[in-house]
C-alpha positions as CSV (number, residue, x, y, z in Angstrom):
1,T,11.1,-16.6,-39.0
2,R,11.0,-13.0,-37.8
3,A,8.6,-13.9,-35.0
4,G,11.0,-16.5,-33.7
5,F,13.8,-14.0,-33.8
6,Y,11.7,-11.6,-31.8
7,G,10.9,-14.3,-29.3
8,V,14.6,-14.8,-28.6
9,A,15.1,-11.0,-28.6
10,L,12.4,-10.6,-25.9
11,W,14.2,-13.2,-23.7
12,I,17.6,-11.6,-24.2
13,I,16.2,-8.1,-23.3
14,A,14.6,-9.5,-20.1
15,F,17.7,-11.4,-19.2
16,L,19.9,-8.3,-19.7
17,V,17.6,-6.0,-17.7
18,I,17.4,-8.5,-14.8
19,A,21.2,-9.0,-14.9
20,L,21.8,-5.3,-14.8
21,L,19.4,-4.7,-12.0
22,S,20.9,-7.6,-10.1
23,V,24.4,-6.0,-10.4
24,L,22.9,-2.8,-9.0
25,R,21.5,-4.8,-6.1
26,L,18.0,-3.7,-6.5
27,P,15.2,-5.7,-4.7
28,L,14.1,-7.9,-7.7
29,R,11.9,-10.1,-5.6
30,S,9.8,-7.3,-4.0
31,P,6.2,-7.2,-5.3
32,I,6.4,-3.5,-6.3
33,F,9.5,-4.1,-8.3
34,S,8.0,-7.2,-9.9
35,I,5.0,-5.1,-11.0
36,V,7.2,-2.4,-12.5
37,L,9.2,-5.1,-14.4
38,L,6.0,-6.6,-15.7
39,L,4.8,-3.2,-16.9
40,V,8.1,-2.7,-18.7
41,A,7.9,-6.2,-20.1
42,A,4.3,-5.4,-21.4
43,F,5.6,-2.2,-23.1
44,V,8.6,-4.0,-24.7
45,T,6.5,-7.0,-25.8
46,W,3.8,-4.7,-27.3
47,T,6.4,-2.6,-29.1
48,I,8.1,-5.7,-30.6
49,G,4.8,-7.5,-31.3
50,A,3.4,-4.4,-33.2
51,R,6.2,-4.9,-35.7
52,L,4.9,-8.3,-36.8
53,P,2.4,-8.7,-39.7
54,L,-0.2,-10.6,-37.7
55,V,-2.5,-11.5,-40.5
56,S,-5.1,-13.3,-38.3
57,V,-6.1,-13.9,-34.7
58,S,-4.9,-17.5,-35.0
59,R,-1.5,-16.3,-36.2
60,G,-1.3,-14.0,-33.2
61,L,-2.1,-16.8,-30.9
62,G,0.5,-19.0,-32.7
63,V,3.1,-16.3,-32.3
64,G,2.3,-16.1,-28.6
65,V,2.6,-19.9,-28.1
66,M,5.9,-19.8,-29.9
67,W,7.2,-17.0,-27.8
68,I,6.2,-18.8,-24.6
69,G,8.0,-22.0,-25.9
70,V,11.2,-20.1,-26.7
71,N,11.2,-18.3,-23.4
72,V,10.4,-21.3,-21.3
73,L,13.2,-23.3,-23.1
74,L,15.7,-20.5,-22.6
75,D,14.7,-20.0,-19.0
76,A,14.9,-23.7,-18.3
77,V,18.3,-24.2,-19.9
78,I,20.1,-21.0,-19.0
79,I,18.5,-19.8,-15.8
80,S,17.1,-22.9,-14.0
81,Y,19.9,-25.3,-14.9
82,G,22.7,-22.9,-15.5
83,I,22.4,-20.0,-13.0
84,N,19.8,-20.9,-10.4
85,R,19.9,-24.7,-10.6
86,D,16.4,-24.6,-9.3
87,L,13.1,-25.1,-11.1
88,T,11.1,-23.1,-8.5
89,F,12.0,-20.1,-10.6
90,F,9.0,-21.0,-12.8
91,L,6.6,-20.7,-9.9
92,S,7.2,-17.0,-9.5
93,W,4.0,-15.0,-10.3
94,A,6.3,-12.5,-12.1
95,V,7.7,-15.2,-14.4
96,L,4.2,-16.6,-15.0
97,G,2.9,-13.1,-15.6
98,R,5.6,-12.6,-18.2
99,Y,4.7,-15.8,-20.0
100,L,1.0,-14.7,-20.0
101,L,2.1,-11.4,-21.6
102,L,4.0,-13.3,-24.3
103,L,0.8,-15.2,-25.1
104,L,-1.7,-12.3,-24.8
105,V,0.1,-9.4,-26.5
106,P,0.3,-10.9,-30.1
107,F,-3.2,-12.3,-29.7
108,L,-4.6,-8.9,-28.7
109,L,-2.6,-7.1,-31.4
110,A,-4.0,-9.4,-34.0
111,S,-7.5,-9.2,-32.6
112,R,-7.4,-5.4,-32.6
113,R,-6.2,-5.3,-36.2
114,H,-8.9,-7.6,-37.4
115,T,-11.9,-6.1,-35.6
116,A,-11.1,-2.5,-36.6
């Protein structure tokens, strides 16, 4: 479905941004930088989520759960096992914050559309 495609697209965008910033040797693990990245992730997630026809709040929640599943799977396979070889990647507050965004944004978009 289109929502699944967008979930993969969100992961690819995040991966490419982090890869580019790593090449530039920017301090990715600093708290300030992590906050900036989360704000960018929130904007991108909101922009992509707004393109979906979220017909109900439960559909918004379902899309969020699917996005988390897709991103956790891709993070586990490609980053934790392929690049880092370390599962502590998942314990980062920035990564957990990104997962929370993936859940909340479609839910909030759907809630907003169906309470207006």
